[in-house]
TIGU-846745 format. One line per field, with one value per residue (C-alpha): residue in three letters; x, z, y. Coordinates in Angstrom, 3 decimals. Layout:
BEGIN
residu	ala_...
u	X_...
w	Z_...
v	Y_...
//
This chain:
BEGIN
residu	unk_unk_unk_unk_unk_unk_unk_unk_unk_unk_unk_unk_unk_unk_unk_unk_unk_unk_unk_unk_unk_unk_unk_unk_unk_unk_unk_unk_unk_unk_unk_unk_unk_unk_unk_unk_unk_unk_unk_unk_unk_unk_unk_unk_unk_unk_unk_unk_unk_unk_unk_unk_unk_unk_unk_unk_unk_unk_unk_unk_unk_unk_unk_unk_unk_unk_unk_unk_unk_unk_unk_unk_unk_unk_unk_unk_unk_unk_unk_unk_unk_unk_unk_unk_unk_unk_unk_unk_unk_unk_unk_unk_unk_unk_unk_unk_unk_unk_unk_unk_unk_unk_unk_unk_unk_unk_unk_unk_unk_unk_unk_unk_unk_unk_unk_unk_unk_unk_unk_unk_unk_unk_unk_unk_unk_unk_unk_unk_unk_unk_unk_unk_unk_unk_unk_unk_unk_unk_unk_unk_unk_unk_unk_unk_unk_unk_unk_unk_unk_unk_unk_unk_unk_unk_unk_unk_unk_unk_unk_unk_unk_unk_unk_unk_unk_unk_unk_unk_unk_unk_unk_unk_unk_unk_unk_unk_unk_unk_unk_unk_unk_unk_unk_unk_unk_unk_unk_unk_unk_unk_unk_unk_unk_unk_unk_unk_unk_unk_unk_unk_unk_unk_unk_unk_unk_unk_unk_unk_unk_unk_unk_unk_unk_unk_unk_unk_unk_unk_unk_unk_unk_unk_unk_unk_unk_unk_unk_unk_unk_unk_unk_unk_unk_unk_unk_unk_unk_unk_unk_unk_unk_unk_unk_unk_unk_unk_unk_unk_unk_unk_unk_unk_unk_unk_unk_unk_unk_unk_unk_unk_unk_unk_unk_unk_unk_unk_unk_unk_unk_unk_unk_unk_unk_unk_unk_unk_unk_unk_unk_unk_unk_unk_unk_unk_unk_unk_unk_unk_unk_unk_unk_unk_unk_unk_unk_unk_unk_unk_unk_unk_unk_unk_unk_unk_unk_unk_unk_unk_unk_unk_unk_unk_unk_unk_unk_unk_unk_unk_unk_unk_unk_unk_unk_unk_unk_unk_unk_unk_unk_unk_unk_unk_unk_unk_unk_unk_unk_unk_unk
u	184.122_182.439_183.540_185.519_183.863_180.316_179.237_176.277_176.528_175.684_172.060_171.379_168.824_167.817_167.076_165.045_162.900_162.255_161.292_158.817_157.307_156.601_155.670_152.172_150.118_148.337_144.600_142.545_139.146_136.087_134.879_131.678_130.683_128.225_126.361_125.299_122.632_118.999_117.910_116.097_119.310_121.419_119.013_118.808_122.585_123.970_120.972_121.269_119.869_122.114_121.878_122.654_125.715_126.964_126.524_128.435_131.126_131.697_131.661_134.108_136.315_138.947_139.395_139.046_140.427_143.561_146.653_148.106_148.403_147.992_145.456_143.328_143.077_139.659_137.779_136.232_132.743_133.899_135.570_132.404_130.116_132.305_131.912_128.182_127.585_129.258_127.260_124.038_124.386_126.887_128.409_131.871_134.684_134.936_131.258_131.551_134.736_133.133_130.110_132.279_134.999_137.720_140.087_139.204_142.216_140.968_137.479_138.930_140.984_138.006_135.735_138.342_138.961_135.250_134.711_137.442_136.175_132.604_133.856_135.587_132.226_130.427_130.130_128.842_125.874_125.214_124.356_122.740_119.940_119.339_119.618_116.807_116.241_115.796_112.254_111.346_112.861_110.726_107.589_108.257_108.317_105.376_103.271_103.770_102.028_102.069_105.290_106.992_110.523_111.967_115.045_116.103_115.127_117.915_118.564_121.365_121.773_123.891_125.886_127.045_130.612_131.925_135.610_137.367_134.785_134.294_131.074_130.805_129.271_129.587_126.924_126.139_124.177_122.101_120.014_117.505_114.851_111.173_111.901_114.391_117.421_120.389_121.633_124.308_126.101_128.507_130.162_133.081_131.748_131.761_128.409_128.638_128.676_125.353_123.289_123.037_126.818_127.425_125.216_126.701_130.256_129.521_130.428_126.740_125.772_128.381_127.146_123.577_124.825_126.550_123.293_124.525_121.385_117.857_115.519_114.798_115.818_113.568_114.615_113.393_113.655_117.315_118.307_118.416_115.767_117.481_116.201_117.037_116.358_112.790_112.149_108.886_107.459_108.537_105.229_102.754_99.648_96.361_95.721_98.416_101.348_99.836_98.998_102.499_104.023_101.875_102.881_106.529_106.532_105.061_107.553_110.544_109.159_111.271_114.443_113.039_112.120_115.586_117.272_114.874_115.646_119.378_119.667_117.257_119.162_122.631_122.305_125.977_124.976_123.069_126.379_130.000_133.204_135.731_137.648_135.806_137.468_136.573_133.021_132.741_133.939_131.435_128.593_129.552_129.874_126.399_124.951_126.372_124.997_121.614_121.374_122.546_119.880_117.206_118.178_118.193_114.912_116.379_113.931_114.137_115.174_112.612_113.917_112.249_113.157_113.818_112.028_112.672_116.289_117.618_115.445_117.881_119.532_120.987_119.911_116.332_116.881_118.885_122.454_121.819_118.571_116.557_117.637_115.217_115.514_114.668_111.612_110.411_110.445_108.716_106.009_105.438_105.047_102.672_100.467_100.372_100.047_98.524_96.484
w	61.538_64.186_64.664_67.901_68.320_68.693_72.176_70.880_68.549_64.943_63.932_61.530_59.220_57.766_61.170_62.106_58.968_59.655_63.285_62.121_59.574_62.182_65.094_66.441_67.114_70.456_70.047_72.443_72.657_73.727_76.947_78.166_81.807_81.962_84.860_82.656_80.958_82.017_84.419_81.597_79.545_82.518_83.548_79.998_79.521_83.052_85.035_87.704_88.132_88.511_92.325_92.194_90.006_92.371_95.313_93.482_92.367_95.934_97.166_94.593_93.703_96.371_94.685_90.989_90.628_88.490_90.551_88.004_87.405_83.659_82.368_80.346_82.810_83.395_86.448_88.896_87.494_83.925_84.904_86.748_83.788_81.363_83.503_84.085_80.355_79.796_82.627_81.332_77.656_77.522_74.367_72.990_74.301_70.884_71.005_74.537_73.541_70.468_72.510_75.238_72.786_74.349_73.316_74.073_76.374_78.472_78.591_79.747_82.519_83.701_83.883_85.808_88.246_89.006_89.296_91.927_93.835_93.966_94.915_97.911_99.044_98.845_102.608_103.078_100.666_100.496_103.988_105.142_106.061_105.076_105.965_108.521_111.601_111.084_112.436_109.688_107.001_108.195_108.301_104.746_103.452_105.604_104.083_100.621_101.177_104.898_104.784_108.212_109.336_105.873_105.749_102.125_98.700_96.805_93.157_90.603_87.298_84.249_82.840_79.297_78.203_74.650_73.751_70.538_69.157_72.619_74.595_78.291_81.405_85.105_87.600_90.082_93.277_94.670_97.860_98.271_100.715_99.990_98.573_95.981_97.849_97.352_100.715_99.465_96.218_95.239_91.878_91.357_89.881_86.284_84.652_84.919_88.743_90.269_92.118_95.217_95.304_95.098_98.136_100.120_99.552_100.120_103.361_104.022_103.409_105.939_108.425_108.140_108.596_111.827_113.089_113.053_111.462_112.893_109.939_106.730_103.121_100.196_96.806_93.868_93.214_92.166_95.831_98.539_101.224_104.588_108.044_107.179_103.403_102.233_98.726_97.043_97.130_93.923_93.662_95.966_97.155_96.981_100.055_102.397_100.159_97.130_99.141_100.627_97.129_95.992_99.025_98.681_94.999_95.789_98.620_96.310_93.544_94.696_93.561_90.043_90.092_91.418_88.481_86.120_87.559_87.730_84.102_82.920_84.549_83.713_80.362_80.192_82.347_79.381_77.657_78.389_76.321_79.155_81.051_83.660_86.650_85.349_84.660_88.326_89.356_87.012_88.476_92.005_90.937_89.375_92.545_94.621_92.154_92.185_95.957_95.865_93.255_95.307_98.592_96.935_95.120_91.722_88.854_86.716_83.093_80.332_79.146_79.045_82.192_81.678_84.641_83.305_82.308_85.037_83.935_81.145_83.467_83.373_86.758_87.675_90.167_93.420_93.328_96.561_97.932_100.392_104.017_106.342_108.882_106.138_104.884_108.524_108.875_105.494_106.478_109.776_108.016_105.460_108.066_110.582_108.305_105.082_106.389
v	157.823_159.945_163.510_164.065_167.455_166.028_164.929_162.902_159.939_160.732_160.186_157.386_158.934_155.550_154.055_157.106_156.797_153.109_153.876_156.488_154.121_151.433_153.670_152.999_156.052_156.147_155.828_157.907_156.290_158.191_156.579_158.094_158.003_155.046_156.669_159.574_157.432_156.926_154.175_152.343_152.273_151.134_148.349_147.044_146.890_146.453_145.100_147.796_151.293_154.332_154.135_150.428_151.035_153.720_151.333_148.579_150.984_152.195_148.603_147.221_150.190_149.401_145.989_146.874_150.393_150.670_151.442_153.844_157.564_157.327_159.836_157.435_154.517_152.981_154.171_151.730_152.444_151.807_148.521_147.446_148.265_146.298_143.195_143.791_144.104_140.751_139.113_140.598_139.715_136.860_138.319_137.610_139.778_141.441_142.387_143.818_145.641_147.175_148.284_149.842_151.054_148.886_146.133_142.468_142.225_145.131_143.594_140.241_141.863_143.881_140.837_138.873_141.711_142.149_138.374_138.020_141.079_139.710_136.245_137.814_139.209_135.843_135.312_138.837_138.560_134.797_133.544_130.334_130.007_133.612_137.273_136.991_134.835_131.074_131.354_133.853_131.619_128.693_130.838_132.017_128.449_127.363_130.143_128.606_125.257_124.465_122.426_122.612_123.536_124.173_126.421_125.933_124.639_122.827_122.112_121.997_123.803_122.992_125.906_125.059_125.824_125.752_125.873_124.861_122.457_120.908_121.304_120.558_122.048_122.667_121.539_124.342_123.648_126.494_126.753_129.566_130.795_131.382_134.893_133.553_134.894_132.585_131.281_128.851_128.027_125.263_125.909_123.534_120.292_119.037_118.574_114.784_114.816_113.685_116.305_114.124_113.648_117.415_117.963_115.060_116.289_119.984_121.718_122.413_118.794_117.659_120.273_118.924_115.377_116.455_118.014_121.595_123.061_123.090_122.617_120.729_121.069_120.187_118.906_116.867_113.143_113.348_113.585_110.930_111.259_111.895_112.942_116.558_116.409_115.831_114.512_113.484_109.970_108.216_106.369_108.144_106.387_108.318_110.408_111.772_110.815_112.529_115.642_115.609_115.499_118.418_120.548_119.542_120.526_123.939_124.463_123.926_126.151_129.136_127.376_127.061_130.721_131.614_129.884_131.650_135.075_134.348_133.186_135.861_138.722_137.332_135.624_134.716_131.709_130.260_129.587_130.566_130.528_130.347_127.717_125.640_127.341_130.772_129.633_128.673_132.126_133.783_131.697_132.762_136.413_136.334_134.773_137.630_140.201_138.442_138.823_142.429_143.196_141.410_143.061_146.492_145.682_146.449_146.350_143.199_143.712_143.327_139.991_136.584_134.690_131.035_129.499_125.985_126.564_124.311_121.402_120.488_118.006_114.554_113.182_112.355_109.541_109.496_108.147_106.219_104.649_106.674_106.356_104.585_107.404_109.901_108.046_107.768_111.545_111.900_109.423_111.261_114.603_113.110_111.427_114.268_117.275_115.940_112.997
//
């Protein structure tokens, strides 16, 4: 029976001992400022120099900073570097967490936060036909092999995904200019979807069909030849057609180089362990970072770039036969410029 002279309830000594036994001590992890390292260290681990990380931190901090007054919360720069380390290395969350002295849950939240912030900046850094005038984009492609009026090189890339004994992929369409800047990206299709279908159903493909762009696209034989989309001759005859094919192949080389730089800088794209929708967001985030790095002239990391990484593909022939109006434009270019 409790004493009537005590204002507080009596203390249960046994309960207090049990509480002490199971109480978790707070762990204060040492989190160094990532910007205190040398540029060589930062480029190797995060793919950006110190100035580049400061620029990204200022750009993304309003969207990724923790809205809390707790003393040990992650700063915007720390959150950014966690995500960049994952993009750069493609390691498991446990590995990134061990390297950054954080729990896997914190790593996962940081990656998601940065992905969504970068996805929101897509239209600011990925513009079609480019960040310069259309005339300059065409001149850049013409300087490669004399191919006229080109404003973009198109191709698709398989990004593998593994999850619980299942292996699948997403098929990502990318368009770039002659300097390997990405001007358009479509990341929402399963790996089984044909390249030509992705383009035909994309917003940009519909805009070209409606005549809203002044210029040509170039792609490989997996696409349908259209009046605004030039593909190679499947069986070229000696002479103009052979020379056309050679020039067309050189003109679309920047897209192969773009995939090589993209997968070399952000090696997570060589294999992800996430859901398909999150893989699409990661692909878009890496495309935005690729353009930011290119525009800022960031030094490329000392890793082997996989220029042929996108060639592991399933589609080599068009889904639909070439359009007569498209082959007419192709024949005219071949005869007039390569005859």
